[in-house]
N, C-alpha and C positions, 0 to 999 in steps of 0.2 A: 613484403612484411614477414618477419620471422616470429615464431612463437614467443621467443624471449623478449620481443618488443612489448608483449602483454605483461610478462613477468619472467624473471630469470628462473623461476620454479616451474614454469610451464614448458615442458620439454617433449621431444618426440618419444622418449621412454614412457611418459605418462599416456600418450596416445596409444602406443603399442599395448600397454597394459589394459586399457579400456577395450580395444579391439579383441584382445585375447579373451577377456571376460565375456564379450558379446557372442562368443561362439568359435573361438580359435582362429580368428582372422589375423592376418599380418598387415602391417601398415604399408600401403602402396603410394600414398601421397596425401597432401592436404593443401588447402587453398583458402585464404581469407577472401570472402566474397562480399565485403562491404561492412559498414558500421552504421551506428545510429546517431552519431554525435553532431547533429545539426545545432546551430546556435540556440541556446536556451534549454536544451534537453539534457537529461542525465547529469545532474549536478555532481553526484557523488562518485561517479566512475566513468571510465571510457568503455564503450560497448562495441563489440565486433561480432560479425558472423563468420563462422569457420566451417568448411566442409572437409570431412576426413574420409578417405577411400581405403577400404581394406579388401583383402581377398583370402579365401580359405585355401591353404597350400595343398590340401588333399583333394577337395572337391572342385576347386576353381570358382566356388560361389563368391559373389561380390557382396560387399557391405558398404553402405554409405551412411555416415552419421553427420548430422547437422547440429552445431552448437551455437548458442549465444554465449560469448565469453565476455565477462566483466572484469576489468582490471583497474587498479588504482590510477588516477590521473598522473601523467608524467610531470605536469606542472605542479611543483611542490607547494607554491603559494596557494593554488586552488585546492590542493589536497588538504592543506592545513586550515584554510578558511572554512571549508565545509566539513572538516573533521571526517574525511572519507574513511580513514582506518577504523574509527569507532563504529561507523555504520556497516562497514564490511564485516567486522568481527561479529556484529549482531546477526547479520543475514547468514553468515556461514554457520553460526551456532544454530540458527533455525533449520538449515538444511542438514547439518551433521547430527544434531541432537534431537530436535523436536520432531521433524518429519519421520525419521526411523522409528521413534517411539510411537507416533500416531499410527504408522503403518503396521507395526507389530501389534498394537492394541486392537486395531480394526480386524486384522487377520485372526487373532485369537478369539475375538468375539463373533467371528464368522459373519461380518456385516454383508448384507446382500447388495447394498449400494454404498460402498465406502466413499469417504471424501478423498478425491484425487485431483482436485481442480488446481493443480500447480505443476510447474515444469520439473521433470526429473533432473536431479543434480548428478552429473557424471564425475566431476573433479572439483576440488577446492583446495586452497592453501591460505593459511592465515598466520603471518608473522609480523604484521604491522608495517612491512616494507615492500613485500612482493605478493600481496594478496591477489587472489583471483577466484572466480567462480566460472565453471563451464556447465551450462545448463542446456537441456534439450531445446532446440529451436522450434517453438510452437507454430511458427509461420508455415512450416512444412505440412502441418495438419489442417491448414486453412484458417488459423486464428490471426486476427488483425486488431489494430487499435481502433477505438472509437474517437470521433472528433471531440475535442475538449472545449471548443469555443462556446458551444451552446449546451444547455442542460440536456442530459440524456432523456430519451423518450420513455414511456411507460414500459414497453417491452424490455428495453435494456435494463431499466431500474429493477424490474421484477426479477430478472435473471441475476443481477448483482446481489440483491437482497437475499435471494435463495442461496447463492454461493456463500455469502458471509454467514448465513444461518447454518449451513452444513459445516463450515469451517469451525464455528463456535461450538457446534454440537459435539464434536469429538472431545473438546476440552471438558464440557459439562458432564459427559458420560464418564470420562476418565477420572475427573475429580470425584464423582460419585462412587466409582468402583475401586479406583486405585489412587487415592489422594496423595500418598507418599511419592509414588512415581511421578504424578503430575507436578507436585511441588519441586521435585528434583529437576525436571526438564525446564520448568518455568524459571528456575534460578539461573539457568544458562543464559537467559536473556537479560538485557540491561536497558533501562529507560534512557533513550538517546535524544530526547527533545525537551522534556519538562522535568528538570531535576535541579536542586540547589547548586550543584557543581557546574551546571550549564547556563545559569542565569547571566553571567558576564558575557557569554557567547551570543545569547539570543535577545536579551531584554531590550536593547536599544533598537533592534530591528522591529520588535513588537511595537514599540512606540510609534514607528512610522506607519505601521498597519493601522493603529488606532486613529491616527490623523486622517488616513484615507477613508476609514469607516465612518468617522464623524462627518467628514465632508459629504459622503454619499447620502447619509440619512438626513443631514441638515438641509440638503438640497431637495430630497424626494419626500421626506415626511417631517417638515419643520413644525414645531409646536404641537406634536402629537404624543400620545402615550408611548408610541414606539420610540420616539426620540428620547423620551424620559427614561424608558427602560434601558435603552442603549447607553445613555450617560451613566446610569447606575452600574451597568455591567462592566463598562470600560474604566470606571473610576478606580482609584486605589491601585493595588498591585495585582493586575490580571495574571501575570506570570505565576505568582505564588498560588493563585486559585486554580490555575491549570495543573500545577504540581499536585494539589490536593486531590483532584479528580483522577489523575493517572496513578496515584499511589493509594487510592482508597481501597480498603479491604472489603470486597463484596462477595456474597455467595455466588454472584453471577460474573465473577472475574474469569476470564478465559485468556488463552493465548490468541491475541488478535493481530490484525494486520498493521494497524497504526497509520497507514497512508493510503486509505482506500478511496482515491478519487479516480476520475475517468482514465487517465493514462495507465493505471495499474490493473485494468481489467482488459483482457484480450477476448475478442468475440469471434465465434464462428457463425457465419450466416448461411441460411437456406434461401433459395429464391422461390417464392410462392406467388404465382400470378404476376410475375415481373417485379415484385417487391422483395427487397432484401430483409429477411426476418431473422433476428438474432436467436440462435438455437442453443448454443453452448458457450460457456464462459470459463476462462482460466484466470487465476490471480497471480500476479508477478510482483517483484520488488518488495522483499520483506525486510528492508533495512531498519524500519521503524517498529518492527514487531515487538510487542510487549505483553506482559500479563496484566490485564486491567479489565474493568467492567465492559460488558458487551455494548453499553451505551456509547462508548467512544467510537467504535467502528461504524455503528448505525448512524449516529448523529453527524459524524464527519462526512459520510457518504451522502446523506440526505441534504445537508446544507452546501456541500461542494458540487454536487452533481445534478441536482434537480431544480426546476424552476418553481416559482410560487404557484403558477396555475396548476402544475402537476401535483404539487403538495396539497393544494386546496381540494382537488378532486380525488386524489388517490393515496393520501398519506396513510390512512388506516389500512388500506389494501397492501401497501408496501410493508408495513409492520407485520401484518398477518402472514404475508408471504415469507418474510424472514422467520417468523416464529414457527410456522408450520413445517418448514424445511428443516429447521433446527431440531424440533421435537421428533420429526420422522427419523432422523439419524440417531438421536438419543435413544429412541425406542429400539431401533435396529441394532444398536450396540448393547442392548440388554438392560438399560435403565428405564425408570418410569418418568417420562417427561411431564406428566400431569402433576407429579409430586415435586420434581426439582425445578420445573420451569413453567408454571402456569402463566397464561397470558397476562393476568393481573400483575405478576411480578415484573414482566417486561415494561408494562405501563408505569409502574412505580419507579423502575430503574431509569426510565427516560425522564420522568419528572425530576428525579434527583440529579442526574448527570447529563441530560440532553443538551445543556448549555455548552458542553465541550465543543460540539460541532460548530457553534457560532464563534467560539474563541479561536478555533483552527481555521474556520472559514474566512476570517478576515485576512488570512494569508493566502489561502488557496484560490479563493474566488477572484481577487484582483489578478493573480497569475493566469487564471483560466480565461479571463476576458481580454487579456493583453494581446494585441496584434503580434504576429510572429516577427514583424519588422522591429518591434520594440523589445524583443527578447534579449536577455543579457548574454553577452559574449564572455563566457567563463574564462577563456584563455587570454583575456585582456589583463588578467591578474598577473602582475610581473613580480619576479623575485621569489624568494623562498619563504617569505614571512606571511602569516595569516593577516588578512585585513578585515575590518569590521563588516559584518554581513550587510548592514544597511548601505555600505559603500559599493557593494556589488549588486545586490538586489535593491535597486533604487525604485521604490514605489512612489508614484505620484497620484494625485487625485484622478479618479477615473473620468475621462472626458465625455463618455457617452451616457445618455440617460439609461439605456438598456443595461450597460455595465454597472452603473450605480444602483439600479434596482435589484440586480442579482445580490449585491451586498445588503442593501436596505431591507429586502424582503426576507432574508434570513432572520433578521431581528423581528420583523412583522410576524412571521410564523412562530418563532420561539416565544414571543410575547403572548400570542393567542393560545399557545399550548401550555402556558404557565411555566415554561422552562427557565425563564429569567426572574421568577418570583423569589 
């Protein structure tokens, strides 16, 4: 495989420039060492691993770089169906505009423990035709994916909530101290899921999700207040109400992830007494990044990645883990967290916008519980024309009680918390 199979803009000259920046190394060779594109994964891009070997001509020192390289799908129909170029543009803006601004702000504020839970971006290109991203391969540091079939356990969830809190903390401190700079970088991002311009692309697929959700609750909680609240929530134009949440102007708006479910958190484990214990976490895949209320990332993670039993026992603990890690970084960056983000403000924000996670969860949870054998073969899309999402992502009523409960219990918890009132 050649570099230009990823993108004609991805060349040996680009690799040479990176090696030179890394300490005067010269390119000695490179090798693609595998990809990630199993059926049903990576809808928006084709993803490969690349090893690059360099040598310092003066000292003879060796240098090996490992990249995860994301390129646009070669299948044009798939690219257009999933609007890959739009999502690429957004993720590249995150790495080229947001991350450098965050790093500069944290450096100037002399943060003792800055937010760094993301892969370094070495190279990117964005022209709508030959887009690519070359990121540090986190697997070489021991990071790996968590299983997405079952809800994450408490240790994983606490780590994820703390990571999201730290991510959001940079925005809240920057908004407090440098609001104009924050507004400037936030404008580089564009809403790529819930927007009036995207309604024709998404709304018919949303209708199939609603059918699946109603089936799950009708079978697991028939004739209950939960079913009544579900019917109210899903009635009318749900897509327009999701737009209202993503576009709401809130003092607690931050640059958020937008797609914070299990596959987008990589974990590094320690072995303690024979058990694998999650110790560190990195956040990946920023295609849906947006500037919006903190409640979006929190509620999406909670409803997509946790079980009802975990929520019943530990929901407050998860929110407090998020809040304390967020406030710790806000204070580290020189702002007063007690003033700009008291815990009561988080509770109010969740009451106001926590229903977002249910609206997004009726998509993500059916995907999470789907057996791998039922995953969608994206390259079965033929030709160069976009086809309706619901014809590719064919969601059917969930056959298992366990799977139906994952959907139904989102509504149960949100009803009990007053998020659907």
